[in-house]
C-alpha positions in Angstrom: 20.0 -14.6 6.7 18.6 -11.9 8.9 14.6 -12.9 10.6 13.9 -8.9 8.2 13.1 -7.5 5.8 15.4 -5.4 4.4 14.1 -2.1 4.4 15.2 -1.6 0.5 13.5 -3.8 -0.4 10.5 -2.3 1.0 11.3 0.6 -0.3 11.6 -0.7 -3.4 8.1 -2.4 -3.5 6.0 0.6 -1.7 7.4 2.6 -4.8 6.5 0.3 -7.5 3.6 -0.3 -5.8 2.5 3.9 -4.9 3.8 4.3 -8.2 1.3 1.7 -10.9 -1.1 3.4 -8.6 -0.1 6.2 -10.2 -0.3 5.1 -13.3 -4.2 4.2 -13.1 -4.9 7.3 -12.4 -4.3 7.8 -9.0 -3.6 11.1 -7.8 -1.2 11.6 -5.4 -2.4 14.8 -3.6 -5.7 12.3 -3.2 -6.1 12.2 1.1 -6.8 7.9 0.6 -3.5 7.8 -1.3 -1.7 10.0 0.9 -3.1 7.6 3.7 -1.6 4.4 2.0 1.5 6.1 1.2 2.1 7.4 5.1 1.8 3.3 6.0 4.6 2.7 3.3 6.4 5.1 5.1 6.2 3.6 8.4 6.2 -0.3 6.9 9.7 1.2 5.4 11.5 3.2 7.6 10.2 0.4 11.1 8.8 -2.0 9.7 5.7 -3.8 11.4 3.6 -5.6 9.2 0.5 -4.0 8.3 -2.1 -5.8 6.7 -5.6 -3.4 6.2 -7.7 -1.5 3.9 -8.3 1.7 1.8 -11.6 3.4 0.8 -10.7 5.4 -2.3 -14.0 6.1 -2.2 -13.5 9.4 -5.2 -12.2 6.0 -7.7 -15.1 3.4 -6.4 -12.6 1.0 -5.4 -10.0 -0.3 -2.7 -7.2 -1.7 -1.3 -6.7 -4.7 -0.1 -3.4 -4.3 1.7 -0.6 -6.2 2.9 3.3 -4.9 3.8 5.5 -8.3 5.0 8.2 -8.2 6.7 9.3 -11.7 6.5 12.0 -12.0 3.9 11.1 -13.9 1.2 7.7 -12.0 1.0 6.6 -9.4 -1.3 3.8 -6.7 -1.3 0.5 -6.8 -1.7 -1.6 -4.1 -2.7 -5.1 -5.8 -4.5 -6.5 -2.7 -5.4 -10.0 -3.6 -6.5 -13.9 -2.1 -7.5 -16.5 -1.4 -5.5 -20.1 0.2 -5.3 -20.2 1.5 -1.9 -23.3 1.8 -0.2 -24.2 5.7 1.3 -24.4 5.7 5.1 
């Protein structure tokens, strides 16, 4: 058994999450969507674990993302409402 999540599983999970964001109304040409998509792309290709938050300012939301590499774990993206303070 491999110590790394298979690339096919990473791709499937990426497509599911990005698809759900589209259903929620996030446009694929949105810069924040593109940034998240790049993280997924890197994760699918090379498989590094990545965890972080991407601010979707135009939607008043934050995406808290976990992209694991351990087999048996799943990618997670919590798309949370958030009120950004003026800086």
